[in-house]
C-alpha positions in Angstrom: -51.3 90.9 -33.5 -49.8 92.7 -30.6 -51.8 95.8 -29.6 -49.6 97.2 -26.8 -48.4 100.6 -28.0 -45.1 100.1 -26.2 -44.2 97.2 -28.5 -43.4 97.8 -32.1 -42.8 101.1 -33.9 -44.1 104.4 -32.5 -43.9 107.5 -34.6 -44.7 111.1 -33.8 -43.3 113.9 -36.0 -43.9 117.6 -36.0 -42.5 120.5 -37.9 -43.7 123.6 -39.7 -41.1 123.6 -42.5 -39.6 122.8 -45.0 -42.3 120.1 -45.2 -45.1 120.5 -42.7 -45.6 117.4 -40.5 -48.1 116.7 -37.7 -48.3 112.9 -38.0 -48.3 110.0 -35.6 -49.1 106.3 -35.5 -48.2 103.0 -33.9 -47.4 99.9 -35.9 -47.3 96.6 -34.1 -45.1 93.6 -34.9 -46.6 91.7 -37.8 -48.8 94.6 -38.8 -48.8 96.4 -42.1 -49.8 100.1 -42.1 -50.3 101.9 -45.4 -49.7 105.6 -45.7 -52.0 107.2 -48.2 -52.7 110.8 -49.3 -52.1 113.1 -52.2 -48.7 114.0 -53.5 -46.9 116.4 -51.1 -48.7 115.0 -48.1 -45.5 113.9 -46.4 -45.7 110.1 -46.9 -42.1 109.6 -48.2 -40.8 112.2 -45.7 -42.2 110.2 -42.8 -40.4 107.1 -44.1 -37.1 109.0 -44.4 -37.6 110.3 -40.8 -38.1 106.8 -39.5 -35.0 105.5 -41.4 -32.9 108.5 -40.2 -32.4 109.9 -43.7 -34.3 113.0 -42.7 -34.9 114.7 -39.3 -38.1 116.3 -38.1 -37.7 119.5 -36.0 -39.7 117.7 -33.2 -40.6 114.1 -32.8 -40.2 110.6 -31.5 -39.4 107.4 -33.3 -39.1 104.5 -31.0 -38.9 100.7 -31.6 -39.9 98.8 -28.5 -37.9 100.4 -25.7 -35.2 101.9 -27.9 -35.5 105.5 -29.1 -34.2 106.2 -32.6 -35.3 109.8 -32.4 -36.3 111.8 -29.4 -35.9 115.5 -29.9 -36.9 116.3 -26.3 -33.9 114.2 -25.0 -31.5 115.0 -27.8 -31.5 111.5 -29.2 -30.9 111.1 -33.0 -29.4 107.8 -34.1 -27.8 107.8 -37.5 -29.3 105.5 -40.2 -26.8 102.8 -39.7 -27.7 102.5 -36.0 -31.4 102.0 -36.8 -32.5 98.4 -37.6 -34.5 99.3 -40.7 -34.9 97.7 -44.1 -36.0 100.0 -46.8 -37.2 99.4 -50.4 -37.3 102.4 -52.7 -39.4 103.1 -55.7 -36.3 102.7 -57.9 -34.6 99.6 -56.8 -31.0 101.0 -56.5 -29.4 97.6 -57.3 -25.8 97.4 -58.3 -25.9 96.9 -62.0 -22.5 95.0 -62.2 -23.4 92.5 -59.5 -25.5 89.4 -59.7 -28.7 89.0 -57.7 -26.9 86.9 -55.2 -24.0 89.4 -54.9 -26.4 92.3 -54.5 -27.5 90.7 -51.3 -24.2 89.4 -50.0 -22.5 92.8 -50.4 -24.8 94.1 -47.6 -23.6 91.4 -45.2 -20.3 91.9 -43.5 -20.3 90.1 -40.1 -20.1 86.5 -41.4 -17.9 84.2 -43.5 -18.3 84.2 -47.2 -20.1 80.9 -47.2 -22.4 82.1 -44.5 -23.2 85.2 -46.4 -23.9 83.3 -49.6 -26.1 80.8 -47.7 -28.2 83.6 -46.1 -28.5 85.3 -49.5 -29.8 82.2 -51.2 -32.3 81.7 -48.4 -33.6 85.2 -49.0 -33.8 84.7 -52.7 -35.8 81.5 -52.0 -38.1 83.5 -49.7 -39.0 85.9 -52.5 -39.3 83.1 -55.1 -36.2 83.8 -57.1 -34.7 80.3 -57.0 -32.4 79.7 -60.0 -31.8 83.4 -60.8 -28.9 83.9 -58.4 -26.3 84.6 -61.1 -28.4 87.0 -63.2 -27.5 90.7 -63.1 -30.2 93.4 -62.8 -30.3 94.0 -66.6 -31.1 90.3 -67.1 -34.1 90.4 -64.7 -37.6 91.8 -65.2 -38.8 94.8 -63.2 -40.7 92.5 -60.9 -37.7 90.3 -60.3 -35.5 93.3 -59.6 -38.0 94.5 -57.1 -37.9 91.1 -55.4 -34.1 91.3 -55.2 -34.4 94.7 -53.6 -36.9 93.3 -51.1 -34.6 90.4 -50.3 -31.7 92.8 -49.8 -33.7 94.9 -47.4 -34.3 91.8 -45.3 -30.6 90.7 -45.4 -29.7 92.2 -42.0 -32.8 91.0 -40.2 -34.2 94.5 -39.6 -36.7 95.3 -36.9 -38.8 97.4 -39.3 -39.5 97.2 -43.0 -40.2 100.4 -45.0 -41.6 100.2 -48.5 -41.7 103.5 -50.6 -44.0 103.0 -53.6 -42.3 99.7 -54.3 -44.6 98.6 -57.1 -45.0 101.8 -59.0 -42.4 101.2 -61.7 -43.8 97.9 -63.0 -46.7 97.1 -65.2 -50.2 96.3 -63.8 -49.9 92.5 -64.2 -46.5 92.4 -62.5 -47.9 94.8 -59.8 -50.7 92.3 -59.0 -48.1 89.5 -58.7 -45.9 91.5 -56.4 -48.9 92.5 -54.2 -49.7 88.8 -53.8 -46.0 88.1 -53.0 -46.0 90.8 -50.3 -49.2 89.5 -48.8 -47.7 86.0 -48.7 -44.3 87.1 -47.4 -45.7 89.3 -44.6 -47.2 86.3 -43.0 -43.6 85.1 -42.3 -42.3 88.5 -41.1 -43.0 89.4 -37.5 -42.0 93.0 -37.9 -43.8 96.3 -38.4 -44.2 97.1 -42.1 -44.9 100.6 -43.4 -46.0 100.9 -47.0 -46.4 104.1 -49.0 -48.7 104.0 -52.0 -50.9 106.3 -54.1 -53.1 103.3 -55.1 -56.1 103.1 -52.9 -57.1 99.7 -54.1 -53.6 98.4 -53.2 -53.9 100.0 -49.8 -57.2 98.4 -49.1 -56.0 95.1 -50.3 -52.8 94.9 -48.3 -53.3 97.1 -45.2 -54.2 96.0 -41.7 -54.7 99.7 -41.1 -54.5 102.8 -43.3 -53.1 106.2 -42.2 -54.6 109.0 -44.3 -52.3 112.1 -44.6 -53.1 115.6 -45.8 -50.6 118.4 -45.9 -48.4 116.4 -43.5 -51.1 115.7 -41.0 -52.4 112.3 -40.1 -56.1 112.6 -40.2 -57.3 109.1 -39.4 -55.7 105.7 -38.9 -58.1 102.8 -39.2 -58.8 99.5 -40.9 -59.6 99.8 -44.6 -63.2 98.6 -43.8 -63.7 101.2 -41.2 -62.1 103.9 -43.2 -64.3 103.3 -46.2 -67.5 103.1 -44.2 -66.8 105.4 -41.2 -64.5 108.2 -42.2 -63.9 110.8 -39.4 -64.6 113.8 -41.7 -65.7 114.8 -45.1 -62.0 115.5 -46.0 -61.0 111.9 -45.2 -64.0 110.7 -47.2 -62.8 112.7 -50.2 -59.1 111.6 -49.8 -60.1 107.9 -49.9 -62.2 108.5 -53.0 -65.7 108.0 -51.5 -68.7 109.2 -53.5 -72.1 109.8 -52.1 -70.9 112.5 -49.8 -73.6 115.0 -48.9 -74.7 117.6 -46.4 -77.9 117.3 -44.3 -79.6 118.4 -41.1 -80.2 116.3 -38.1 -84.0 116.4 -37.3 -84.5 114.3 -34.3 -83.4 111.1 -32.4 -85.8 108.2 -31.7 -84.3 106.3 -28.8 -87.0 103.6 -28.8 -86.2 102.7 -32.5 -82.5 103.5 -32.1 -82.5 105.8 -35.2 -81.5 109.3 -36.0 -83.6 111.2 -38.6 -81.7 113.3 -41.2 -83.2 115.9 -43.5 -81.8 115.7 -47.0 -83.5 117.7 -49.8 -87.1 116.6 -49.8 -86.4 113.4 -47.8 -86.3 112.4 -44.2 -83.8 109.6 -43.9 -83.5 107.0 -41.1 -79.8 106.6 -40.0 -77.8 104.9 -37.4 -78.5 106.3 -33.9 -76.2 109.3 -33.2 -77.7 111.0 -30.1 -74.5 112.9 -29.4 -75.3 115.2 -32.4 -77.8 118.0 -31.6 -81.0 118.3 -33.6 -80.8 121.2 -35.9 -77.0 120.6 -36.5 -75.8 120.6 -40.1 -73.7 117.5 -40.8 -71.9 115.7 -43.6 -72.9 112.2 -44.3 -72.0 109.3 -46.7 -73.7 106.2 -47.9 -71.3 103.6 -49.6 -72.4 102.5 -53.0 -73.0 98.9 -51.7 -75.7 100.3 -49.4 -77.6 101.9 -52.3 -80.1 99.2 -53.3 -82.0 99.3 -56.6 -85.7 98.8 -56.5 -86.4 96.0 -59.0 -89.3 96.8 -61.2 -90.7 93.3 -61.7 -90.3 92.2 -58.1 -90.6 94.8 -55.3 -89.2 93.8 -51.9 -89.9 94.9 -48.3 -86.5 96.5 -48.2 -87.8 99.2 -50.6 -89.5 100.9 -47.7 -86.1 101.7 -46.2 -85.2 105.3 -47.1 -86.6 105.1 -50.7 -85.6 107.9 -53.0 -86.3 108.5 -56.7 -84.3 110.0 -59.5 -83.2 110.0 -63.1 -80.1 108.2 -64.5 -77.7 110.8 -65.8 -74.5 108.6 -66.1 -74.1 105.0 -67.0 -70.6 103.5 -67.3 -69.8 99.8 -68.0 -66.8 98.6 -66.0 -66.1 95.0 -67.0 -68.9 92.9 -65.6 -70.3 95.8 -63.5 -72.0 99.1 -64.2 -71.5 102.4 -62.3 -74.7 104.5 -62.4 -75.1 108.1 -61.2 -78.7 109.2 -60.7 -79.8 112.8 -60.0 -82.1 112.5 -57.0 -85.4 114.2 -57.9 -83.5 115.1 -61.1 -81.5 117.6 -59.1 -77.9 117.9 -60.4 -76.8 119.0 -56.9 -77.8 115.6 -55.5 -75.8 113.0 -57.6 -76.1 109.5 -56.1 -73.9 106.7 -57.3 -74.7 103.0 -57.2 -72.9 99.9 -58.6 -74.7 96.9 -60.1 -73.7 93.9 -62.0 -74.2 94.2 -65.8 -76.9 91.6 -66.0 -79.0 93.3 -63.2 -78.7 96.6 -65.1 -79.8 94.9 -68.3 -82.6 93.0 -66.7 -84.0 96.2 -65.3 -83.6 98.0 -68.7 -81.5 100.7 -67.1 -80.2 103.5 -69.4 -79.5 107.2 -69.3 -82.8 109.1 -68.8 -84.6 106.2 -67.1 -86.4 107.0 -63.9 -85.5 104.6 -61.0 -86.0 104.2 -57.3 -83.4 103.1 -54.7 -83.2 102.5 -51.0 -80.4 104.0 -48.8 -79.9 101.4 -46.1 -80.0 103.0 -42.7 -77.1 100.9 -41.4 -74.9 102.2 -44.2 -75.5 105.9 -43.6 -72.6 107.4 -41.7 -73.0 110.9 -40.2 -70.0 113.2 -39.6 -70.1 116.5 -37.7 -69.6 119.4 -40.1 -66.0 120.7 -40.1 -65.5 123.8 -38.0 
């Protein structure tokens, strides 16, 4: 993947109204960035600004060395002058045309046979061979979405924009389309921007996620980094992380490369963060996969690492897994969540009201300076 910021799509948008925007990111050729955030955070507005369907009061949209929008220089190319393919939540197919004709109608600078050949190649690309003559009403929702995607690629765009493309189909079809997009993007050397409300979908498909809140881009990072190293407690909440707490930095131990954090009655060893001053109040998270149950019948050395005790107050079976919330020291203000396989939970006789001990792995504890 190309990492040069001058190559690919650069976006920087700012305005106070009618929808507040203070967002920016770079998407390299072949990279897929997912915009996530609550309703009203500006995700679809950003796509429309990239495509030229909306205009920000101040901003820059550039592909490689060509500016599509530069308010400082008075540049504002109309949508037809921007090489963008866009797939909307509702497919906007022509109901009276076949799947093939829905694609060929977008092609003008070629002979009829060339247009038809290109359209057939695109339908093959999205696995719709043999369905060329069917109209939208004769296609399933997932098939219609594939036609819409093929049509968006018909003019060989430089950038592909996907606005909640899978939200109108059932869950089984959605999973199939996600796999299709993951397969297809390996063949597309263009920046791809996807808007979704589905965090699982974002983590599954994204090279990087851009978290938005009230029009502002708070953090752009890989899904793995976002879920383990959010920049702030707000980002942690927006990406659905549990085990978000407040604590106080006690001291730094350079020889052991650990930072000590006071949390309730506990002193926790964390990753070394010498830039934070002792005495500072901080926010911190520990992902559920770094909360390790102490097995009753076979203790391990790992149980010495930040051991805490509590009482199970919530026990939810989710397929083959169990989500457990314990109140640390039976304090309802300190709810700690862990996830286990069902057989581990059963083997340890876990149930609501049971007392358990867990370890919080130091490498998994991420400290964030408290918001000012």
